[in-house]
C-alpha positions, 0 to 999 in steps of 0.5 A: 588459592595456594601461596608459596614463597620462593628461596634460591641459593647455592652452596659448594660441595664435593661428591661422587657416584661410587657405584656408577655402572655407566661406562660413558660417565665412569668419571663420576666415580671420582670425587668432584666439586659442584656448586649446587643451586637450590630453589625451594617453595614453601607454602604460606597462608596469608599475605604477610607470610607465616615465615619471613623469606630472608629468615628461611633462606638464612636458615636453609643456607646455614643448614646446607653449609654445615649439613652432613657429608654430601659425598655420596648424595645425589641431587635427588637426595639433597632435594628430598632432605631439604624438602623434609627438613623445611616442610617445603612444597617443592625443591630443586637442586642443580649441579652447577646450575645445569642438571639436577632434580626437582621433587614435589609434595 
C-alpha cells in the first residue's frame, strides 16, 4: 500500500521563453506574469504521517516565493526542482491553473 499526502498552493512569478522557435506563440519570448498552481504528492509511511501536511505546505510556499529567478523556468523546470527539493512522488505545475506539466518519480 502506498500512502501520500497532497499539497496544493499557488504563487506569482514572471517568466519568458526567450528562444521560442514557434512563430504562432512568439509572444512567449516577452516577459509575462503567471499564477503558478502547484499540486504535490509526498509519500508517508503511517496514518499519523511522517510530516504534517500544513508544515510541508508552508515550507513549500516559502521556498517557492523566495526561490531563484523563475524568469526562464518552464513548468517542467519548476516541478522537477520541487520534486527533488522536497523528495516528492509527483508534482504538477500549471500556468494560471490551465496548462502545465506533471512529473512523477
